[in-house]
C-alpha positions in Angstrom: -104.8 -179.5 99.6 -101.6 -181.7 100.7 -101.4 -185.4 99.2 -101.2 -187.4 102.1 -101.1 -191.1 103.0 -103.2 -192.9 105.7 -101.5 -191.9 108.7 -101.5 -188.2 107.1 -97.8 -188.0 106.4 -97.4 -185.5 103.7 -94.5 -187.7 101.5 -92.4 -184.6 99.5 -92.1 -187.6 96.3 -95.4 -187.9 96.0 -96.7 -184.6 96.3 -94.3 -183.0 93.6 -95.3 -186.3 91.4 -99.2 -184.5 91.9 -97.9 -181.1 90.8 -97.2 -179.8 94.1 -94.0 -177.7 94.0 -91.1 -177.5 95.9 -91.6 -174.1 96.5 -94.7 -174.5 98.2 -93.7 -177.4 100.1 -90.9 -175.2 101.5 -92.7 -172.2 102.2 -95.6 -174.2 103.9 -92.6 -175.6 106.4 -91.1 -172.3 107.1 -94.5 -171.0 108.1 -94.9 -173.8 110.2 -97.5 -175.1 108.5 -95.5 -178.0 108.2 -93.5 -180.1 110.4 -90.5 -182.2 109.3 -91.0 -185.9 110.5 -88.0 -187.4 108.3 -85.9 -187.2 105.3 -88.8 -185.8 102.3 -91.6 -186.6 104.8 -93.9 -184.2 106.4 -96.8 -183.3 108.7 -99.6 -180.6 109.2 -99.0 -178.8 112.2 -102.5 -178.7 113.3 -102.6 -182.4 113.8 -100.1 -182.5 116.4 -102.0 -181.1 118.9 -102.2 -178.2 121.5 -100.1 -179.2 124.6 -96.2 -178.8 123.7 -95.8 -182.3 125.3 -98.3 -183.9 123.1 -96.7 -182.4 119.9 -93.7 -183.8 120.8 -94.7 -187.4 121.7 -97.2 -187.2 118.2 -94.3 -185.9 115.6 -91.7 -188.7 117.3 -94.9 -191.4 116.8 -95.3 -190.2 113.3 -91.1 -190.3 112.3 -91.2 -193.4 113.6 -93.7 -194.8 111.4 -92.3 -192.5 108.4 -88.8 -194.2 109.2 -90.4 -198.2 109.0 -92.7 -196.9 106.1 -89.5 -196.0 104.1 -87.7 -198.9 105.4 -90.3 -201.0 104.3 -91.7 -205.1 104.6 -88.9 -206.9 102.7 -86.1 -205.1 105.3 -85.4 -207.1 108.3 -85.1 -204.7 110.6 -88.3 -203.7 112.9 -89.3 -200.5 115.3 -88.2 -201.6 118.6 -87.6 -199.8 121.8 -88.7 -196.1 122.2 -89.7 -196.0 118.7 -92.0 -199.2 118.8 -93.3 -198.0 122.6 -94.4 -194.5 120.7 -96.5 -196.8 118.2 -97.8 -199.0 120.9 -98.6 -196.5 123.5 -96.4 -197.9 126.0 -96.5 -195.4 127.9 -92.8 -194.0 129.7 -90.9 -191.7 132.1 -89.5 -188.6 130.5 -88.6 -191.1 127.2 -85.7 -190.1 124.6 -86.9 -188.9 121.5 -83.5 -188.1 119.8 -83.4 -191.2 117.8 -85.3 -194.1 116.1 -84.7 -197.4 117.5 -84.7 -200.3 115.4 -83.9 -204.0 115.7 -82.2 -206.0 113.2 -83.3 -209.2 113.9 -79.6 -210.9 114.4 -77.5 -212.0 116.9 -75.0 -209.1 116.0 -74.5 -205.6 113.8 -75.9 -203.1 116.3 -74.9 -199.5 115.2 -75.7 -196.1 116.8 -76.0 -193.0 114.5 -76.7 -189.7 115.1 -80.6 -189.8 114.3 -80.8 -193.8 114.4 -79.8 -196.7 116.8 -80.1 -200.3 115.3 -79.9 -202.7 118.2 -79.0 -206.4 117.9 -80.9 -208.9 118.7 -83.4 -212.0 117.4 -86.6 -211.2 116.5 -88.9 -215.0 116.9 -92.1 -214.6 114.9 -94.3 -214.1 118.4 -92.1 -211.2 119.4 -93.2 -208.8 116.1 -96.7 -207.6 115.6 -98.0 -205.1 112.5 -99.5 -201.6 114.0 -100.9 -199.4 111.8 -99.3 -200.9 108.7 -95.7 -201.2 109.9 -93.6 -203.7 112.0 -93.0 -203.7 115.0 -91.7 -205.6 118.1 -94.5 -207.1 120.7 -95.7 -204.9 123.7 -94.1 -207.5 126.0 -90.6 -207.8 123.8 -90.3 -203.9 123.6 -91.3 -203.7 127.6 -88.7 -206.2 128.3 -85.9 -204.6 126.1 -86.5 -201.0 127.8 -86.5 -202.7 131.1 -82.8 -203.5 130.2 -81.8 -200.7 128.4 -83.6 -198.1 131.0 -81.0 -195.6 133.1 -82.7 -196.3 136.5 -85.7 -198.0 138.4 -88.2 -195.3 137.9 -88.2 -194.9 134.5 -88.0 -199.4 134.3 -91.1 -199.6 136.7 -92.8 -197.0 134.2 -92.3 -199.4 131.8 -93.3 -202.5 133.3 -96.4 -200.8 134.8 -97.6 -199.5 131.7 -96.8 -203.0 129.8 -99.0 -204.7 132.8 -101.9 -202.3 132.4 -101.6 -203.0 128.6 -101.8 -206.2 129.6 -98.8 -207.8 129.1 -98.5 -211.3 130.7 -96.3 -210.6 134.1 -95.1 -214.4 133.6 -94.2 -213.8 130.3 -92.0 -210.7 131.1 -90.6 -212.9 134.2 -89.4 -215.3 131.4 -87.8 -212.7 129.0 -85.9 -211.2 132.0 -84.7 -214.8 133.5 -81.3 -214.3 131.2 -77.9 -213.4 132.1 -77.9 -210.1 130.2 -76.9 -206.5 132.0 -78.6 -204.3 133.7 -81.3 -207.5 134.4 -81.2 -207.8 138.1 -82.5 -204.6 138.3 -85.1 -205.5 135.7 -86.1 -208.3 137.7 -86.3 -205.6 141.0 -88.4 -203.6 139.2 -91.0 -206.2 137.8 -91.5 -207.5 140.8 -92.6 -204.1 142.4 -94.9 -203.4 139.2 -98.0 -202.6 139.4 -101.0 -202.6 136.5 -103.0 -200.6 138.3 -100.6 -197.0 138.0 -102.6 -195.2 135.7 -99.9 -192.8 134.0 -96.3 -191.9 133.9 -96.3 -189.7 136.9 -98.4 -192.2 139.0 -95.5 -194.6 138.6 -92.9 -192.0 139.3 -94.7 -191.1 142.4 -94.8 -194.8 143.3 -91.1 -195.5 142.8 -89.8 -192.6 144.8 -91.8 -194.0 147.7 -90.4 -197.2 147.0 -86.8 -195.9 147.0 -87.2 -193.8 150.5 -89.0 -197.0 151.8 -92.2 -195.5 152.8 -95.0 -197.9 152.8 -96.3 -198.7 149.8 -100.3 -197.7 148.9 -102.9 -199.2 147.6 -103.8 -198.1 144.2 -107.1 -197.1 142.8 -109.1 -197.3 146.0 -112.8 -196.8 145.3 -114.9 -194.8 147.8 -118.6 -194.0 147.3 -119.5 -190.3 147.8 -122.5 -188.3 148.8 -125.2 -188.5 145.9 -123.8 -191.8 145.0 -120.5 -190.5 142.9 -117.8 -192.5 143.0 -114.2 -191.5 143.6 -111.2 -193.6 142.5 -108.1 -193.4 144.9 -104.1 -192.7 142.9 -103.1 -194.1 146.2 -104.4 -195.2 149.4 -103.0 -195.5 153.1 -104.9 -197.9 155.3 -108.2 -196.2 154.0 -106.7 -193.4 155.9 -104.8 -191.4 153.8 -105.3 -190.4 150.0 -103.1 -189.4 147.8 -103.7 -187.5 144.7 -101.4 -186.8 141.8 -102.1 -183.9 139.2 -100.5 -184.6 136.3 -100.3 -183.1 133.1 -103.7 -183.8 131.5 -105.7 -183.5 134.7 -107.5 -180.4 133.3 -106.9 -181.0 129.6 -109.8 -180.1 127.0 -109.7 -184.0 126.2 -110.4 -185.3 130.0 -113.0 -182.6 130.8 -116.5 -182.7 130.2 -118.3 -181.7 126.9 -118.6 -177.6 127.8 -116.5 -177.7 131.1 -114.3 -174.8 131.6 -111.0 -175.4 133.3 -112.6 -173.2 136.0 -115.4 -176.0 136.5 -113.5 -179.0 136.6 -110.6 -177.4 139.2 -114.1 -176.3 141.5 -115.3 -179.5 141.1 -112.1 -181.4 142.0 -112.2 -179.3 145.0 -115.7 -180.9 145.5 -114.2 -184.2 145.2 -111.8 -183.9 147.7 -113.7 -182.4 150.3 -116.0 -185.4 149.9 -113.5 -187.3 150.5 -112.4 -185.4 153.7 -116.1 -186.0 154.7 -115.7 -189.8 155.0 -113.0 -189.2 157.9 -110.2 -189.4 155.2 -107.2 -187.1 154.9 -105.7 -186.0 151.4 -102.2 -185.6 150.3 -101.4 -183.9 146.6 -98.7 -183.3 144.3 -98.2 -182.1 141.0 -94.9 -183.3 138.4 -92.7 -180.6 139.5 -93.0 -181.9 143.2 -92.0 -185.1 141.7 -89.2 -183.2 139.9 -87.5 -181.0 142.8 -88.1 -184.0 145.1 -90.9 -182.1 146.8 -93.0 -184.8 147.1 -91.5 -187.2 149.3 -91.0 -184.9 152.2 -94.6 -183.5 151.7 -95.9 -186.7 152.0 -93.5 -188.2 155.1 -95.4 -185.1 157.1 -99.0 -186.7 156.5 -98.3 -189.7 157.0 -96.9 -188.8 160.4 -99.6 -186.7 161.3 -102.1 -189.9 160.3 -99.7 -192.1 162.5 -99.2 -194.5 159.5 -95.7 -196.1 160.3 -92.8 -194.4 158.4 -89.5 -196.5 158.3 
């Protein structure tokens, strides 16, 4: 029906050239069949996914792709910061998707516009990679740039956790943060505490709250063999006594369930898993995203730590 490029993007000019009318394009946008992702470029709404958070993330990713394609390879600017993270799959905590971010490859000339931020910064060849046909800052450069820019410890820890999980070398990040830039002390502090075993932004945020409150730092992703030969991997583990579990946005999403499994069946299976962990003599504490948002996780955890005689400062 539509003329799409290799990314699924629908460019107005290409479709007009193919005989599709302006009226038809506008009608599809009004009906919600198409979603604008940039000036003169749209995507089919169905390709963005079902969950609102997923649609928002995918729309931003496509907007970043469209912006980079429009710029072209002859322009020295490349996608960076939040925009490079979106293309790389570098997970962020509460990312700001209001603007496209680019770095200009120069030591000056940065500018902030309503829908775009141009950062100044020299870009060695090793700091630029090509992904999906567009040029972006490398994972290590992207993580370091964000660590120096993000506004708080939790967000900084999250991006560094994600970079390590992706395979970025910790020494590379340390070298990049061996500089005299604004926020570098906070970034170095977060890097010392970063752990690539943290599986997602919610788990990183939970650990950031624990660190901020001077609670005992748990072991991550401990393995326990349950009855029947099943393997359970715990998000957080305190001394083989208390297990912490974060139930995030995608815990029971369709793509994380087994084929044919309903949400109700997934919830029951998770309850059985928790019972099996308790059978091993472990206590279990769980929390959800709203508990992190509303500062309920820490009191809940402190109560459980004290109940299990785990020293709390």
